[in-house]
N, C-alpha and C positions, 0 to 999 in steps of 0.2 A: 437496522432501523430504516424505515421508508420515510422519505421527505417529500412533501407535496409540492415543493418548488420545482419549476421546470429546470431540467439539466441542460447540458451543452447541446443535446440533440432535441430539446423541446419536450422530452419525456420526464418521467419521475426518476429521481436519483435515490440511491440507497447509500447508507454509510454505516460503518461499524468501527469499533475500537479494537486495538491489539497492542499488547505490550512487547517491546523488543527484548528478547531474552539472550541475545548474543553478548558474550562477555565484553567484546570490543565495540558493541553497537553495530550500526550498518556501515562497516568498512567495505572494501572493494568486493570481496567474494559474496557476502550476503546481499549487498546492494545490487550486484549484477543478477543474482538469482531472483530478487524481488522484481526488478525491471523486466527480466525475461518472462516471469510468470504473468505480469501485467500485460505484456505485449501479446499474449495468447488470446486476448479478448478484444473485440471491436469497440467496446465501451471506452469512454474517456475515464481514466483512473488517476486520481490525485490523492495525496495524503497531507495531513497537517500535523505538525508537531510544534509545540510552543506557538509562536506567531508566524511560522514559516509554512507555506504551502508549496508542495513539490509535485512535479509531473512524475508519476510512478513508472512511466514507460521510458524514462530517460535516466541512464545510469549516473550521468553527471548531476542531474537534478536531485536524485536520491542521495548521492554523496554530499552535495552542497547543503542538504538539510542538517547534516551533522547530528544524526540521531544516535543517542547514547543508550547504553544498557539500562533497562528499567523504565525507559520513557514510553509513554503511551502515545500511539499515533491514531489519528482518525482517518480511515480510508473511505474515500467517496468515489462511487462508480455511477456512471450515467450512460445508458445506452441499452441496446436490445439484449445483451447478455450480462447486465449489471448484477443480478442476483448471484449468478454463478461466479462472476469475477470476484465479488466481495467474499464469497464463501472460500474460494480457492486461495486468495491472497491472505486471508486471516489464518487459514490452515498452514500455509507456507511459513508465516511468521511464527505460529505456534510450534511448528516442527523445527525451527531454528535456521531456516533459509540456507541449508547445506553446511552449516558449521557443525563441528563435533559437539556432542553433548558434553556438558561439564560434569 
């Protein structure tokens, strides 16, 4: 979804939703994978769950959001590679962020 509001870099930001499918939610291993994936991009990347907004590039911030199995997060990307960042992060979540398939 494209948002016409200026983002952190003054450009247009994109956002999309993803459901966390990891049995234990975003515990250390999937949180680290999510943050590593976000760090690949120059765009600012955050996500919101419930009323908490977290910096997706910070493992501590991701862990502090306490995301549980089945919760929907909204990923927001703003910057020159925002579209690709959103696509890859949603794919990583869909694929389980490195956790074994249940």
